[in-house]
C-alpha positions as CSV (number, residue, x, y, z in Angstrom):
1,M,152.6,110.9,108.3
2,G,156.1,110.5,107.0
3,D,155.7,113.1,104.3
4,Y,159.0,114.9,104.7
5,L,162.1,112.9,103.9
6,D,163.2,112.0,100.4
7,D,163.2,108.2,100.1
8,L,166.2,108.4,97.8
9,N,168.2,109.8,100.7
10,E,167.5,106.9,102.9
11,P,170.7,105.6,104.5
12,P,171.9,102.1,103.6
13,I,170.6,99.2,105.6
14,P,172.4,99.2,108.9
15,E,173.4,96.2,111.0
16,V,171.4,96.2,114.2
17,A,173.0,94.1,117.0
18,G,170.8,91.4,118.4
19,L,167.9,92.2,116.0
20,V,165.0,89.7,116.4
21,T,162.5,88.8,113.7
22,V,158.9,88.1,114.7
23,A,156.4,86.8,112.1
24,E,153.3,88.8,111.5
25,R,150.1,86.9,112.6
26,Y,148.3,88.4,109.6
27,S,148.2,91.5,107.3
28,T,145.0,93.1,106.2
29,E,144.1,93.4,102.5
30,R,146.3,95.8,100.6
31,D,145.1,98.9,98.6
32,L,147.7,101.5,97.9
33,Q,145.1,104.0,96.8
34,D,144.0,104.3,100.5
35,N,147.4,105.5,101.7
36,V,147.0,104.0,105.2
37,D,148.5,106.1,108.0
38,S,147.5,105.1,111.5
39,A,145.5,102.4,113.4
40,A,143.7,101.9,116.6
41,I,141.8,99.1,118.3
42,W,138.3,99.2,119.8
43,H,137.1,96.4,122.2
44,G,133.4,96.9,122.3
45,P,130.9,95.9,125.0
46,A,129.1,93.4,122.8
47,G,132.3,91.5,122.0
48,Q,133.5,93.6,119.1
49,H,137.2,93.7,118.4
50,W,137.8,96.2,115.7
51,L,140.9,97.4,114.0
52,I,140.3,100.9,112.7
53,A,142.7,102.5,110.2
54,T,142.9,105.9,108.5
55,A,143.1,106.2,104.7
56,K,144.6,109.5,103.8
57,E,144.0,109.5,100.1
58,T,140.5,108.1,100.0
59,D,139.3,110.1,103.0
60,R,137.8,107.3,105.0
61,L,138.2,104.9,107.9
62,L,138.9,101.2,107.2
63,V,137.4,98.8,109.7
64,Y,138.6,95.2,110.2
65,D,138.0,92.3,112.5
66,A,141.0,92.6,114.8
67,A,141.2,88.9,115.4
68,S,141.4,87.9,111.7
69,G,142.1,91.0,109.7
70,K,139.0,90.5,107.6
71,P,137.4,93.7,106.3
72,Q,134.2,94.8,108.0
73,Q,133.2,98.2,106.6
74,K,134.5,101.5,105.3
75,F,133.2,104.8,106.8
76,G,133.4,108.4,105.5
77,S,133.9,110.3,102.4
78,S,135.7,113.5,101.2
79,G,134.3,116.8,102.4
80,V,134.1,119.2,105.3
81,G,130.9,118.1,106.9
82,L,130.5,115.8,109.9
83,G,131.2,112.3,109.0
84,Q,133.4,113.5,106.1
85,F,137.2,113.8,106.1
86,E,140.0,115.6,104.3
87,R,143.3,113.6,104.7
88,P,142.7,111.8,108.0
89,N,146.0,111.0,109.7
90,G,146.0,110.2,113.4
91,V,143.3,108.1,115.1
92,F,142.7,107.4,118.8
93,V,140.1,105.2,120.3
94,I,139.0,105.6,124.0
95,D,135.9,104.3,125.6
96,D,133.2,104.4,122.8
97,L,134.8,107.4,121.1
98,A,137.1,107.5,118.0
99,L,139.0,110.8,117.5
100,V,140.4,111.4,114.0
101,V,142.9,114.1,113.1
102,E,142.2,115.6,109.6
103,R,145.3,117.4,108.3
104,D,143.6,119.2,105.4
105,N,140.4,120.1,107.3
106,R,142.8,121.2,110.2
107,R,140.6,119.7,112.9
108,V,139.9,116.7,115.1
109,Q,136.6,115.0,114.6
110,V,134.9,113.0,117.3
111,L,132.8,109.9,116.4
112,R,130.8,107.5,118.7
113,L,131.2,103.8,118.2
114,P,129.9,101.3,117.1
115,G,127.9,103.3,114.6
116,F,130.6,106.0,113.8
117,E,128.0,108.6,114.7
118,P,129.7,112.0,114.2
119,L,129.4,114.1,117.3
120,M,131.5,117.2,116.7
121,H,134.8,118.6,115.6
122,F,137.2,121.0,117.1
123,G,140.5,122.9,116.5
124,S,139.8,124.5,113.1
125,V,138.8,128.0,114.2
126,G,140.0,130.7,116.6
127,E,143.2,132.1,117.8
128,H,144.7,128.7,118.4
129,A,143.4,126.9,115.3
130,L,145.4,123.9,114.1
131,R,147.4,124.5,110.9
132,K,148.8,121.1,109.8
133,P,147.9,118.5,112.5
134,Y,149.1,114.9,112.4
135,G,148.9,112.8,115.5
136,L,147.1,112.7,118.8
137,W,147.0,111.1,122.3
138,V,144.1,111.3,124.6
139,H,144.2,111.0,128.4
140,K,141.0,110.3,130.4
141,L,140.9,112.4,133.6
142,A,139.4,111.5,136.9
143,S,136.6,113.9,136.2
144,G,135.6,111.9,133.2
145,D,136.8,114.6,130.8
146,Y,139.4,113.9,128.1
147,R,142.6,115.8,127.6
148,V,143.6,115.7,124.0
149,F,147.2,116.4,122.8
150,V,147.6,117.1,119.0
151,T,150.8,117.6,117.1
152,D,150.9,120.4,114.6
153,N,153.5,120.4,111.8
154,Y,152.8,123.9,110.4
155,E,155.3,125.2,107.9
156,T,156.6,128.4,106.4
157,P,155.0,129.7,103.2
158,D,157.7,127.8,101.2
159,E,156.9,124.6,103.1
160,Q,160.0,124.5,105.3
161,V,160.3,123.9,109.0
162,P,159.9,127.3,110.7
163,P,162.9,128.8,112.7
164,P,163.1,127.6,116.3
165,A,161.6,130.8,117.7
166,K,158.3,130.0,115.8
167,L,158.1,126.4,117.0
168,D,156.3,127.1,120.3
169,R,153.0,125.6,119.0
170,R,154.1,122.2,117.9
171,V,151.6,120.6,120.4
172,Q,148.1,121.9,121.0
173,Q,146.2,120.8,124.1
174,F,142.5,120.7,124.4
175,L,139.9,119.7,127.1
176,L,137.1,117.6,125.7
177,R,134.0,117.4,127.9
178,D,130.6,115.6,127.5
179,T,127.9,118.1,128.6
180,A,124.1,118.0,128.6
181,E,124.3,119.9,125.3
182,G,126.8,117.5,123.8
183,F,130.6,117.4,123.6
184,R,132.5,120.6,123.9
185,A,136.2,121.3,123.4
186,Q,138.2,124.0,125.0
187,H,141.8,125.0,124.0
188,E,144.1,124.8,127.1
189,R,147.6,125.6,125.9
190,S,150.1,125.3,123.1
191,F,153.7,124.3,123.8
192,G,157.1,123.5,122.3
193,D,160.5,124.6,123.3
194,T,162.1,127.3,121.1
195,R,165.7,126.6,121.9
196,G,167.9,123.8,123.3
197,R,167.5,120.1,123.3
198,G,163.7,120.2,123.5
199,V,163.0,121.9,120.2
200,L,160.4,120.0,118.1
201,Q,161.4,120.2,114.5
202,I,159.2,117.6,112.7
203,V,156.9,115.9,115.2
204,E,154.0,113.6,114.3
205,S,153.5,110.6,116.6
206,I,152.8,111.3,120.3
207,W,152.0,109.1,123.3
208,G,151.7,109.8,127.0
209,D,152.3,107.9,130.3
210,P,150.3,109.4,133.2
211,A,152.2,107.2,135.7
212,T,155.5,108.8,134.9
213,G,154.0,112.1,133.8
214,L,155.8,111.9,130.4
215,L,154.6,112.8,127.0
216,M,156.7,111.2,124.3
217,L,157.1,113.0,120.9
218,A,158.8,111.4,117.9
219,D,160.9,114.0,116.2
220,E,162.3,113.2,112.8
221,E,164.8,116.1,113.1
222,E,165.5,116.0,109.4
223,Y,169.0,117.4,109.5
224,A,170.1,116.2,112.9
225,E,169.9,113.3,115.4
226,R,166.5,111.7,115.3
227,N,165.0,110.6,118.6
228,I,161.9,110.7,120.9
229,K,161.7,113.8,123.0
230,A,160.2,113.4,126.5
231,Y,158.0,116.3,127.5
232,R,156.0,116.5,130.7
233,L,152.2,116.5,130.7
234,D,152.3,120.1,131.7
235,G,153.9,121.0,128.4
236,S,157.5,121.5,129.6
237,F,160.5,119.6,128.3
238,S,161.8,117.1,130.8
239,G,165.4,117.3,129.5
240,Q,165.2,113.6,128.5
241,R,165.5,112.2,125.0
242,M,165.0,108.5,124.0
243,G,166.8,106.6,121.3
244,G,169.5,109.0,120.3
245,G,171.9,107.1,118.0
246,V,169.4,104.2,117.8
247,F,167.1,105.4,115.0
248,H,168.4,104.9,111.5
249,Y,165.4,106.3,109.6
250,Q,162.4,108.2,110.8
251,P,161.1,107.9,114.4
252,E,157.4,107.3,114.0
253,G,154.6,105.4,115.8
254,I,154.9,105.1,119.6
255,A,153.2,102.6,121.9
256,L,153.5,101.8,125.6
257,Y,153.4,98.3,127.3
258,A,152.4,99.4,130.8
259,C,152.2,97.3,134.0
260,A,150.4,98.2,137.1
261,D,153.6,98.1,139.2
262,G,155.1,100.9,137.1
263,S,157.3,98.7,135.0
264,G,156.9,98.4,131.2
265,W,158.3,99.1,127.8
266,W,158.1,101.8,125.2
267,F,157.9,100.7,121.6
268,A,158.8,103.0,118.7
269,A,158.9,102.5,115.0
270,D,162.0,103.3,112.9
271,Q,160.3,103.9,109.6
272,G,162.4,102.8,106.5
273,K,161.5,101.5,103.1
274,Q,164.5,99.3,102.8
275,A,164.4,98.1,106.5
276,N,162.0,98.8,109.2
277,Y,162.6,98.3,112.9
278,F,160.7,98.5,116.2
279,H,162.9,99.6,119.0
280,V,162.1,98.9,122.6
281,F,163.1,101.1,125.6
282,E,162.6,100.7,129.4
283,R,159.5,102.6,130.6
284,R,161.1,104.7,133.3
285,S,164.8,105.0,132.5
286,L,164.1,105.3,128.7
287,E,167.2,103.1,128.2
288,Y,167.4,101.1,124.9
289,H,166.7,97.4,125.3
290,G,166.7,95.9,121.8
291,S,164.9,95.8,118.4
292,F,162.7,93.5,116.4
293,Q,161.3,93.5,112.9
294,G,158.6,91.7,111.0
295,N,159.0,89.3,108.1
296,T,157.4,91.6,105.6
297,T,156.4,94.9,107.4
298,L,158.2,98.0,106.1
299,N,157.8,101.8,106.1
300,T,155.7,101.9,109.2
301,D,153.8,105.1,110.1
302,G,151.4,104.5,113.0
303,V,151.4,101.7,115.5
304,W,148.9,100.6,118.2
305,M,149.2,98.2,121.1
306,T,146.4,96.5,123.1
307,Q,147.1,94.5,126.2
308,Q,143.6,93.2,126.3
309,P,143.2,89.5,125.4
310,F,140.9,88.8,122.4
311,P,140.3,85.8,120.2
312,G,143.6,84.5,118.8
313,F,145.6,86.9,120.9
314,T,145.7,85.7,124.5
315,G,148.1,88.4,125.6
316,G,147.0,91.2,123.3
317,A,148.5,92.4,120.1
318,F,150.8,95.0,118.4
319,F,149.7,96.5,115.2
320,A,151.9,98.4,112.6
321,V,151.0,100.1,109.3
322,H,152.8,98.5,106.4
323,D,154.1,100.6,103.5
324,D,151.0,102.9,103.1
325,G,148.7,100.1,102.1
326,N,147.6,98.0,105.0
327,V,148.1,96.9,108.7
328,A,150.1,94.0,110.1
329,A,149.2,92.3,113.4
330,F,151.8,90.8,115.8
331,D,151.0,88.5,118.7
332,L,152.1,90.5,121.7
333,N,153.1,87.4,123.7
334,E,155.3,86.3,120.8
335,V,156.9,89.8,120.6
336,L,157.6,89.9,124.4
337,G,159.0,86.4,124.4
338,A,161.3,87.0,121.4
339,M,162.6,90.2,123.0
340,R,162.9,88.6,126.5
341,L,160.8,91.3,128.0
342,K,159.3,91.2,131.4
343,T,155.5,90.7,131.2
344,C,153.0,92.3,133.4
345,A,152.0,90.2,136.4
346,P,148.5,88.7,136.0
């Protein structure tokens, strides 16, 4: 992600009132050849705690011990077959499944953990085929099926953002079902406003909140105000936008700290090479609360949050990609404490 804006046009480092610095607990080994984009966590039934990251240039998944950041394995190779990738961008882990968006294969591939067994892929053919997909969010339904939302940054032949009238397919929605014959995916709808405040210009990161019925989409809006647009889970624009006037660079990774009582906090990366911030907003009102930064983390694409305790992280962790080369881990208790955020009741 983050392929659009010219780094040389990045604005000067702004002053962010009340900015808090939180030290990274660790950063994974760095290899710029990988071009790391997004990350996700898997807490396995046998005590596995894996950090899984996508490597866009080397067409593979990087797997680390989430507690220490130590490398565990690398999976995948370049190609079009199952278990192969062409520019993997977004990754989402749910239950024992890892779903990976491949921009250049124009599909979503489904793998079963812990063995990374390739099960199927979808989205690459048919009337509603993906054209330039980036990010995804997956919602498990009461039926046991999975609803998959995929952002699609298709362009004009000269690689420009299409006119608003052509932006009605910025998000593609699929239903993923485990059947007796294996997983099957069905396209449900495409959506995106074509005029007004809900138009999605350049949209990559996406995250949903079933409790509020909102689907948050980070829109870089290259030539206008950058913010997070709040759609509804039915594909309509809610009329709400989050972070207008707060983002200085590119709105990118989105994560949600969710409490059972309905309270919580949205986290969103403000991706800059000179400075890099994580802005925090109230879950329901979407009002801005404050911002923090790491000691070293810059140019963040994807983020992931886990509220599940695991070794070394008693309250969970927040993960952020650092400058295309690796992933930084933050202790979630430290972040919440430094930001004076209400924590979930035990």
